[in-house]
C-alpha positions in Angstrom: 27.0 -11.2 5.4 23.9 -12.6 3.8 23.4 -12.2 0.1 20.2 -10.6 -1.3 17.3 -12.9 -2.0 15.2 -12.6 -5.0 12.0 -14.4 -3.9 10.5 -16.5 -6.5 7.2 -15.3 -5.6 5.2 -18.4 -6.6 1.5 -17.7 -7.5 1.8 -13.9 -7.6 -0.1 -12.2 -10.5 2.2 -10.6 -13.0 1.0 -7.0 -13.8 4.3 -6.1 -15.4 7.4 -8.2 -16.1 10.1 -5.6 -16.0 10.1 -3.6 -13.9 8.7 -6.4 -11.7 5.1 -5.5 -10.5 3.4 -8.4 -9.1 0.3 -8.8 -6.8 -1.1 -11.6 -4.7 -4.6 -13.1 -5.1 -6.4 -11.4 -2.1 -8.0 -14.5 -1.0 -4.5 -15.4 0.3 -5.0 -12.7 3.1 -5.8 -15.4 5.6 -3.2 -14.3 8.2 -2.3 -11.3 10.2 1.2 -11.1 8.8 1.6 -11.5 5.1 4.2 -14.0 4.3 7.0 -12.3 2.4 6.7 -14.6 -0.7 3.1 -13.5 -0.8 3.7 -9.7 -0.5 3.1 -7.7 -3.5 6.0 -6.2 -5.4 5.9 -2.6 -6.8 8.9 -1.3 -8.7 9.3 1.8 -10.8 12.6 0.8 -12.5 14.6 -2.5 -12.6 15.8 -3.5 -9.1 19.4 -2.3 -8.7 22.1 -4.6 -7.5 23.4 -3.2 -4.3 26.5 -4.5 -2.7 26.0 -4.3 1.1 29.7 -4.4 1.8 30.1 -1.1 -0.2 26.7 0.5 0.9 26.5 3.9 2.3 23.6 5.8 3.6 24.0 9.4 3.4 22.2 12.0 5.7 22.6 15.5 4.7 21.0 18.7 3.4 19.5 21.2 6.0 21.3 19.6 8.9 24.2 20.8 11.1 26.1 17.4 11.2 25.8 15.6 7.9 27.1 12.0 8.0 26.9 8.6 6.3 26.6 5.1 7.6 27.6 1.7 6.3 25.2 -1.3 6.3 26.8 -2.7 9.4 26.9 0.6 11.2 23.2 1.0 10.5 22.5 -2.5 11.8 24.6 -1.7 14.9 22.2 1.0 16.1 19.4 0.3 18.5 16.7 -1.5 16.5 13.0 -1.1 16.5 10.3 -3.4 15.0 6.8 -2.3 13.7 4.0 -4.1 12.2 2.7 -1.9 9.2 0.6 -2.3 6.2 1.7 -1.1 2.8 -0.7 -0.4 0.0 0.1 0.5 -3.6 -1.6 3.8 -4.4 -2.9 2.2 -7.5 -4.5 -0.9 -5.8 -8.0 -1.7 -7.0 -7.4 0.2 -10.3 -9.2 -2.5 -12.1 -12.4 -1.4 -10.5 -12.3 2.1 -12.2 -14.9 2.7 -14.9 -13.9 3.7 -17.6 -10.7 1.7 -17.5 -7.7 3.9 -16.3 -4.2 3.8 -17.6 -1.6 2.1 -15.4 -1.1 -1.4 -14.0 -4.5 -3.1 -13.6 -4.2 -4.0 -10.0 -7.1 -5.7 -8.5 -7.3 -6.3 -4.6 -3.8 -7.7 -3.9 -1.4 -4.9 -4.1 -1.5 -4.6 -0.2 0.2 -6.5 2.5 0.7 -6.3 6.3 4.3 -7.3 7.5 6.6 -6.9 10.4 9.6 -4.5 9.7 12.8 -4.1 11.7 15.2 -1.2 11.4 16.2 2.1 13.0 13.8 5.0 13.4 14.3 7.7 10.9 14.0 10.2 13.8 17.2 8.7 15.3 19.2 9.5 12.2 17.7 13.0 11.9 18.4 13.8 15.5 22.0 12.7 15.1 22.3 14.9 11.9 20.8 17.9 13.7 18.0 18.8 11.4 17.8 22.6 11.2 14.7 24.6 12.4 13.8 25.7 8.8 13.9 22.2 7.3 10.2 21.6 6.1 10.6 18.1 4.5 12.9 15.1 4.3 13.6 13.7 0.8 14.2 9.9 0.7 16.0 8.8 -2.4 16.6 5.3 -3.7 19.3 3.9 -6.0 16.9 2.7 -8.6 17.0 4.9 -11.6 15.4 5.3 -15.1 13.1 7.3 -17.3 9.4 6.9 -16.6 7.4 5.8 -19.6 4.2 7.6 -19.0 3.5 11.3 -19.8 4.7 13.7 -18.8 8.2 12.2 -19.4 11.1 14.0 -17.9 14.1 15.1 -20.1 16.3 12.3 -18.7 16.9 9.5 -16.3 15.8 10.3 -12.6 16.2 8.5 -9.3 13.1 7.4 -7.5 12.6 9.9 -4.5 9.7 11.0 -2.4 9.5 13.9 0.2 8.1 13.4 3.6 6.8 16.1 5.9 9.2 17.0 8.7 6.4 16.2 11.3 5.9 12.7 9.9 9.6 12.0 9.4 10.2 12.6 13.1 7.4 10.2 14.1 8.7 7.1 16.0 6.8 4.7 13.6 8.9 5.7 10.5 11.7 3.2 10.0 14.8 2.8 8.0 14.4 -0.9 7.7 16.8 -3.8 6.8 14.4 -6.8 7.9 11.0 -7.9 6.7 9.2 -10.6 8.8 12.3 -11.4 10.8 14.7 -11.8 7.8 16.9 -9.6 5.8 15.0 -7.7 2.9 14.7 -9.6 -0.3 16.0 -7.8 -3.3 12.6 -7.0 -4.7 11.7 -5.5 -1.4 14.5 -3.0 -1.2 17.7 -5.0 0.0 19.7 -3.9 1.8 17.8 -0.8 3.2 14.5 0.7 2.5 12.1 3.3 4.2 8.9 2.2 5.9 6.3 5.1 6.3 3.3 3.6 8.1 -0.1 5.3 7.4 1.1 6.6 3.9 0.6 5.0 0.6 3.5 2.5 -0.4 5.3 4.9 -2.7 6.5 6.9 0.3 8.3 3.8 1.6 11.3 4.2 -0.7 13.2 1.1 -1.5 16.9 0.6 -2.1 17.4 3.8 0.1 20.8 5.6 -0.3 20.1 9.2 0.8 18.1 11.1 3.4 18.1 14.7 2.4 16.4 17.5 4.5 15.3 20.4 2.6 14.1 23.9 3.3 11.5 24.2 0.4 8.9 21.7 -0.4 10.2 19.0 -2.7 8.8 19.4 -6.2 10.3 16.1 -7.8 8.7 14.1 -10.5 7.2 11.5 -8.1 5.8 14.3 -5.9 4.0 16.4 -8.5 3.7 14.8 -11.9 2.9 11.4 -10.5 1.5 10.3 -7.1 -0.4 13.6 -6.8 -4.0 14.7 -6.9 -6.0 17.8 -7.7 -7.1 20.1 -4.9 -8.3 23.7 -5.0 -6.8 26.8 -3.5 -8.5 30.1 -3.7 -10.8 28.6 -6.4 -8.0 27.6 -8.5 -6.7 24.0 -9.2 -3.6 22.9 -7.6 -1.5 19.7 -7.4 -0.8 18.1 -4.0 1.2 15.1 -3.1 -0.8 12.0 -2.3 0.3 10.9 1.2 -2.1 9.4 3.8 -3.9 6.1 3.3 -7.8 6.3 3.1 -10.1 4.3 5.1 -10.7 1.1 3.2 -11.8 -2.5 3.4 -11.7 -5.2 0.9 -13.5 -8.6 0.5 -11.2 -11.7 0.2 -13.9 -14.1 0.1 -16.2 -14.7 -1.7 -14.1 -14.1 -4.8 -15.3 -12.2 -8.0 -17.9 -14.4 -9.9 -17.8 -17.2 -7.3 -20.7 -19.5 -7.3 -22.6 -20.0 -4.1 -25.3 -22.3 -2.8 -28.7 -20.7 -2.1 -30.1 -20.2 1.3 -26.9 -21.1 3.1 -24.8 -19.3 5.6 -21.7 -17.9 4.0 -18.7 -16.5 5.9 -17.7 -13.2 4.1 -14.0 -12.4 4.9 -11.9 -9.5 4.4 -9.4 -7.0 5.8 -9.7 -3.3 6.5 -7.1 -0.4 7.2 -6.9 3.3 7.4 -4.1 6.0 7.6 -3.3 7.9 10.8 -6.4 6.4 12.5 -8.1 3.1 13.4 -10.8 1.1 11.8 -13.6 0.8 14.2 -16.5 -0.8 12.2 -17.2 -2.9 9.1 -20.7 -3.4 7.5 -21.7 -5.7 4.6 -24.5 -5.5 2.2 -25.8 -7.7 -0.7 -29.0 -5.8 -1.5 -27.7 -2.7 -2.9 -27.2 -0.8 0.4 -30.9 -1.2 1.6 -29.7 -3.2 4.6 -26.2 -3.4 6.1 -25.0 -6.1 8.5 -22.2 -5.6 11.1 -19.2 -7.7 10.8 -16.9 -8.9 13.6 -13.1 -8.2 13.8 -10.6 -11.0 14.0 -7.8 -8.6 15.1 -7.6 -5.9 17.7 -7.0 -2.3 16.6 -3.4 -1.7 15.9 -2.4 1.6 14.3 -1.0 1.2 10.9 -1.9 -2.5 10.5 -4.9 -4.1 8.9 -7.9 -5.7 10.8 -9.2 -8.8 9.4 -13.0 -9.5 9.7 -15.9 -11.8 9.0 -19.6 -11.6 8.5 -22.0 -14.5 8.6 -24.2 -13.8 5.5 -27.2 -16.0 4.5 -27.2 -16.3 0.8 -30.5 -15.5 -1.1 -33.0 -18.4 -1.8 -33.5 -17.1 -5.4 -30.8 -18.0 -7.9 -29.2 -15.0 -9.7 -26.5 -12.6 -9.7 -25.8 -10.4 -6.6 -23.3 -7.9 -5.6 -21.6 -8.0 -2.2 -20.1 -4.7 -0.7 -18.4 -3.9 2.4 -17.6 -0.5 4.0 -15.4 0.6 6.8 -15.7 3.3 9.4 -12.7 4.9 11.0 -12.3 6.3 14.4 -12.1 9.8 13.1 -15.7 9.3 11.6 -14.6 8.9 7.9 -16.6 6.2 6.1 -15.7 4.4 3.1 -17.5 6.2 0.2 -19.7 4.7 -2.4 -17.8 6.0 -5.4 -14.3 7.0 -6.5 -13.2 10.7 -6.4 -12.1 11.7 -9.7 -9.7 14.3 -8.2 -7.4 11.3 -7.5 -7.3 10.1 -11.0 -6.3 6.4 -10.9 -5.0 6.6 -7.3 -6.5 6.3 -3.8 -9.2 3.8 -5.0 -11.0 3.3 -1.7 -14.6 3.3 -2.4 -16.7 0.1 -1.5 -15.6 -2.4 -4.2 -18.3 -4.4 -5.7 -17.8 -8.2 -5.7 -20.3 -9.9 -8.0 -21.3 -13.5 -7.1 -23.8 -16.0 -8.5 -26.1 -17.9 -6.3 -26.8 -21.1 -8.3 -30.0 -23.2 -8.5 -28.8 -26.8 -8.4 -31.2 -27.6 -11.2 -30.1 -24.7 -13.4 -28.4 -25.4 -16.7 -24.8 -24.4 -16.3 -24.9 -22.5 -19.5 -27.7 -20.4 -18.3 -25.6 -18.6 -15.9 -23.1 -17.8 -18.3 -25.6 -16.2 -20.6 -26.7 -13.7 -17.8 
């Protein structure tokens, strides 16, 4: 049995040392699958030490045949492999104005990996989920007291509820491998959930319990955090944040990159959506007066990203320019121009401005800094 690996993650940007919250420079996104060592790390509490030999996964609650599995028993079940993107719900928070509380993620709290495990539906079918069960709660072994308001009265485990319909979908995995190898400790060793199409907090790490419930789950991470404001009969209500919004990000050029004038530059990035496909990307550098279509490098694959490029001729005149890209999904949703404040510091999926400088070769280097 292999021991858990704590990836050294060279080159990742530290957003918080403990618990470990690290992101990758997004210009690393140059391959379809994100190498594990370059995959962002999001933790709510310190990573627990889980002994695979003593590990048990409990399936209970609103079921007719509750049971538990050892790590080896889980790995002995028929496996499934899926390519799926995970994005932290706070990815791109640094672009919010005014600055919002929380880790100042830029563009790199997202990654696209191959996951291997057992479909959650297989476990739920074995347990015999009752007809009146409405959600499935996934609970990890990481535990602690959140630091941000509102602070609960004592330590809590990390847990998220998943709608029954989604939990029974074949793409949802109880995974034990990432990119063909056992999960590293920071990515949930020995077992984690993978919920394609939903923000990353749904993919609970260090998973120990799958609990079917007859009432909507109202836990801390479902209502106080990772939630947004909606309206019902004219009154504000809190709803759990779930499905990924359509979004594309620019990997190159980088923020404040200097470019030569009147040259063809290959703008490069990646795009994704939730329960639909990205079908078009457009790029502008003139404030949206004109948009240029980009070309995809990857075919449409539900729940994975599509990388894209766009050949852009830089302006002949030196100065500061803002490059924007927007994605369109198959359901008709288009990446918006601004952030929806109902989501607070989450679901940041508006077209993100990448400022660049077109340099005049004869310009004093200090002049650009003064702009």
